[in-house]
Wavefront OBJ file of the C-alpha trace (Angstrom):
o trace
v 0.000 0.000 0.000
v 1.322 3.454 -0.920
v 1.376 6.319 1.597
v -0.093 9.752 0.917
v -0.267 13.065 2.758
v -3.269 15.317 2.187
v -1.530 18.651 2.624
v -4.725 20.704 2.841
v -8.025 19.521 4.302
v -10.390 21.673 6.351
v -11.419 19.025 8.848
v -12.077 22.011 11.118
v -15.064 22.909 8.919
v -18.586 22.347 10.249
v -19.284 19.925 7.373
v -17.242 17.340 9.279
v -18.765 17.865 12.718
v -21.017 14.801 12.530
v -18.628 12.157 11.145
v -15.054 13.362 11.579
v -13.686 10.119 12.990
v -15.185 8.078 10.148
v -13.716 10.491 7.592
v -10.258 10.040 9.115
v -10.711 6.268 9.180
v -11.738 6.195 5.514
v -8.685 8.254 4.616
v -6.410 5.806 6.427
v -7.998 2.920 4.531
v -7.051 4.700 1.288
v -3.427 5.079 2.375
v -3.701 8.692 3.561
v -1.582 8.498 6.698
v -1.255 12.198 7.492
v -3.440 15.261 6.987
v -2.657 18.958 7.405
v -5.596 21.040 8.621
v -5.208 24.784 7.919
v -7.061 27.508 9.741
v -8.883 30.218 7.826
v -9.862 32.475 10.738
v -9.205 32.514 14.473
v -11.874 29.964 15.533
v -10.870 27.517 12.795
v -7.199 27.941 13.709
v -8.022 27.062 17.313
v -9.956 24.047 16.053
v -7.060 22.932 13.835
v -4.709 22.975 16.811
v -7.249 21.044 18.877
v -7.569 18.371 16.174
v -3.785 18.044 15.887
v -3.642 17.360 19.595
v -6.480 14.865 19.453
v -5.676 12.664 16.436
v -2.453 10.927 15.484
v -1.326 11.902 12.013
v -3.203 15.224 12.015
v -1.189 18.445 11.843
v -2.320 22.058 11.970
v -1.633 25.346 10.265
v -2.884 28.627 11.688
v -3.778 31.835 9.917
v -6.457 34.133 8.555
v -7.733 33.649 4.994
v -7.974 36.705 2.713
v -11.780 36.493 2.875
v -11.493 37.197 6.610
v -8.533 39.566 6.484
v -10.681 42.341 7.919
v -10.885 40.362 11.185
v -7.106 40.342 11.696
v -6.853 42.977 14.411
v -4.039 43.177 16.961
v -5.692 40.745 19.388
v -6.375 38.170 16.672
v -2.832 38.438 15.353
v -1.448 37.962 18.856
v -3.469 34.781 19.313
v -2.455 33.441 15.898
v 1.157 34.004 16.951
v 0.549 32.126 20.212
v -1.238 29.258 18.450
v 1.661 28.923 16.015
v 3.799 27.713 18.898
v 1.461 24.871 19.825
v 2.341 21.232 19.285
v 1.466 19.883 15.860
v 1.520 23.273 14.100
v 3.604 22.968 10.941
v 2.767 26.102 8.903
v 1.182 29.534 8.759
v -1.928 29.381 6.615
v -4.249 29.588 4.919
v -3.181 33.111 4.025
v -2.908 35.060 0.780
v -4.953 37.202 -1.587
v -8.332 36.661 -3.253
v -9.276 39.366 -5.749
v -12.125 37.306 -7.211
v -14.588 37.648 -4.352
v -13.031 40.657 -2.582
v -14.764 39.738 0.685
v -12.205 41.911 2.446
v -10.892 45.132 0.858
v -7.815 44.497 -1.270
v -5.467 46.700 0.716
v -6.638 45.047 3.925
v -5.918 41.654 2.359
v -2.432 42.777 1.357
v -1.646 44.088 4.829
v -2.916 40.895 6.493
v -0.959 38.729 4.070
v 2.214 40.737 4.590
v 1.930 40.567 8.375
v 1.322 36.815 8.418
v 4.093 36.126 5.898
v 6.453 38.079 8.142
v 5.278 35.978 11.084
v 6.120 32.806 9.174
v 9.619 34.129 8.523
v 10.041 35.066 12.172
v 8.930 31.641 13.373
v 10.713 29.730 10.588
v 7.492 28.093 9.416
v 6.430 27.459 5.809
v 3.475 29.315 4.328
v 0.255 27.929 2.849
v -0.749 30.549 0.288
v -4.172 31.074 -1.296
v -4.136 32.931 -4.621
v -7.101 33.808 -6.778
v -6.850 36.409 -9.536
v -3.929 37.958 -7.649
v -0.815 36.107 -8.795
v 1.373 39.156 -9.413
v 0.267 40.783 -6.170
v 1.016 37.614 -4.187
v 4.496 37.401 -5.676
v 5.071 41.088 -4.941
v 4.158 40.676 -1.266
v 6.396 37.637 -0.949
v 9.302 39.515 -2.506
v 8.703 42.535 -0.258
v 8.675 40.410 2.881
v 11.816 38.555 1.827
v 10.273 35.112 2.047
v 12.803 33.757 -0.418
v 13.548 30.168 0.488
v 11.544 30.121 3.702
v 9.389 28.018 1.386
v 5.746 27.141 1.287
v 3.010 25.768 -0.903
v 0.861 27.519 -3.463
v -2.366 25.920 -2.304
v -5.016 24.661 -4.748
v -2.782 25.761 -7.581
v -4.692 26.875 -10.668
v -2.265 29.178 -12.463
v -0.171 28.622 -15.529
v 3.455 27.686 -15.941
v 4.754 31.256 -15.678
v 3.291 31.744 -12.191
v 4.398 28.248 -11.205
v 7.994 28.911 -12.214
v 8.071 32.281 -10.437
v 6.764 30.681 -7.243
v 9.188 27.771 -7.523
v 12.109 30.185 -7.845
v 11.098 31.553 -4.436
v 11.161 28.115 -2.844
v 7.481 27.223 -3.206
v 5.910 24.008 -4.424
v 2.476 23.538 -5.938
v -0.509 22.016 -4.147
v -2.506 20.042 -6.699
v -6.141 19.343 -5.827
v -9.327 17.953 -7.377
v -9.522 20.384 -10.327
v -6.644 18.546 -12.013
v -9.251 15.837 -12.749
v -11.807 18.200 -14.323
v -12.375 17.719 -18.035
v -11.771 21.323 -19.084
v -8.698 21.962 -16.927
v -6.113 21.352 -19.630
v -3.913 24.283 -18.561
v -3.399 22.870 -15.074
v -2.569 19.424 -16.423
v -0.112 20.985 -18.870
v 1.547 22.847 -15.994
v 1.805 19.609 -14.016
v 3.496 17.927 -16.954
v 5.923 20.796 -17.481
v 7.033 21.378 -13.879
v 7.276 17.702 -12.960
v 6.649 15.663 -9.867
v 9.392 17.136 -7.680
v 7.475 20.435 -7.643
v 4.203 18.961 -6.364
v 2.273 17.943 -3.293
v -1.287 16.625 -3.326
v -4.272 17.967 -1.424
v -8.058 17.877 -1.364
v -9.077 21.280 0.044
v -11.889 19.336 1.729
v -14.812 19.872 1.928
v -14.452 21.797 -1.357
v -13.531 20.891 -4.950
v -14.154 17.146 -4.948
v -12.465 15.367 -7.873
v -14.155 13.490 -10.669
v -16.291 11.368 -10.481
v -17.519 12.678 -7.096
v -17.478 16.326 -8.152
v -20.287 18.268 -6.509
v -20.282 16.126 -3.373
v -18.505 16.837 -0.102
v -14.796 16.317 -0.566
v -12.771 14.417 2.031
v -9.117 13.399 2.468
v -9.560 9.859 1.172
v -10.268 11.295 -2.273
v -6.705 12.607 -2.567
v -5.898 9.232 -4.131
v -7.878 10.356 -7.190
v -5.720 13.451 -7.465
v -2.561 11.353 -7.249
v -3.921 8.917 -9.832
v -4.591 11.702 -12.341
v -1.113 13.158 -11.819
v 0.302 9.681 -12.392
v -1.666 9.411 -15.623
v -0.417 12.776 -16.863
v 3.215 11.967 -16.068
v 3.122 8.391 -17.284
v 3.935 7.010 -13.848
v 2.414 4.576 -11.395
v 0.480 5.979 -8.471
v 3.070 4.427 -6.139
v 5.762 6.693 -7.556
v 3.548 9.762 -7.297
v 2.690 8.882 -3.702
v 6.327 8.336 -2.750
v 7.570 11.616 -4.223
v 4.716 13.876 -3.122
v 4.900 12.386 0.382
v 8.641 13.058 0.507
v 8.039 16.610 -0.753
v 5.448 17.228 1.968
v 7.644 15.717 4.664
v 10.497 18.000 3.696
v 8.398 21.150 3.372
v 6.483 20.708 6.628
v 9.343 18.954 8.457
v 7.276 15.910 9.277
v 10.100 13.362 9.469
l 1 2 3 4 5 6 7 8 9 10 11 12 13 14 15 16 17 18 19 20 21 22 23 24 25 26 27 28 29 30 31 32 33 34 35 36 37 38 39 40 41 42 43 44 45 46 47 48 49 50 51 52 53 54 55 56 57 58 59 60 61 62 63 64 65 66 67 68 69 70 71 72 73 74 75 76 77 78 79 80 81 82 83 84 85 86 87 88 89 90 91 92 93 94 95 96 97 98 99 100 101 102 103 104 105 106 107 108 109 110 111 112 113 114 115 116 117 118 119 120 121 122 123 124 125 126 127 128 129 130 131 132 133 134 135 136 137 138 139 140 141 142 143 144 145 146 147 148 149 150 151 152 153 154 155 156 157 158 159 160 161 162 163 164 165 166 167 168 169 170 171 172 173 174 175 176 177 178 179 180 181 182 183 184 185 186 187 188 189 190 191 192 193 194 195 196 197 198 199 200 201 202 203 204 205 206 207 208 209 210 211 212 213 214 215 216 217 218 219 220 221 222 223 224 225 226 227 228 229 230 231 232 233 234 235 236 237 238 239 240 241 242 243 244 245 246 247 248 249 250 251 252 253 254 255 256 257
């Protein structure tokens, strides 16, 4: 049996409140041995830390998503900093910029992203970065904060090769999720083929973005095998090779060994 790490699953989301233990068990049956649970606001960051302390093989990231950037006041930032020192916390995230929905003002998003990226540098933790319709702005903030090779993952990657290469030059790898299986997502599959397996980790972004053929249903970590299988198909590899390399990439990035 191959081993996989789901590097991004929101098991702290209310969609999992009624069957969390069964979801984790199903993931283990599919070979998903470890799961990283990112926060997206202060309550979900607290919950991620609590889950990491409760379940073996669960790790946490803490941070405030760009949608909620307007909530990142001084008190919230101070608690995120404190939570980042808890056991099982392996990253700062999910942070970044989202100029598609603009649920927080853009300048507020930029300031929140910059502050949390600087926190990751200070604490020597990798970043989990959300980017939607803001690739150049994300790269600009990362350059301004001097992230360099502090490293991180471009979560739920959906950009083209140019953005991928720019991020990789800064020490980032690409988080590939369910959309790589979608019929019309040729650009993402082409990027996967061009950058190669050493640049990738796999994720689900549960409960969102379930892969084919379960698209439209609640996503869960066990489905990350479908992501790995599609990557294997695109690269002409066996799923065992994809699992081995993406697991090693995740272990190195999040220092899980």
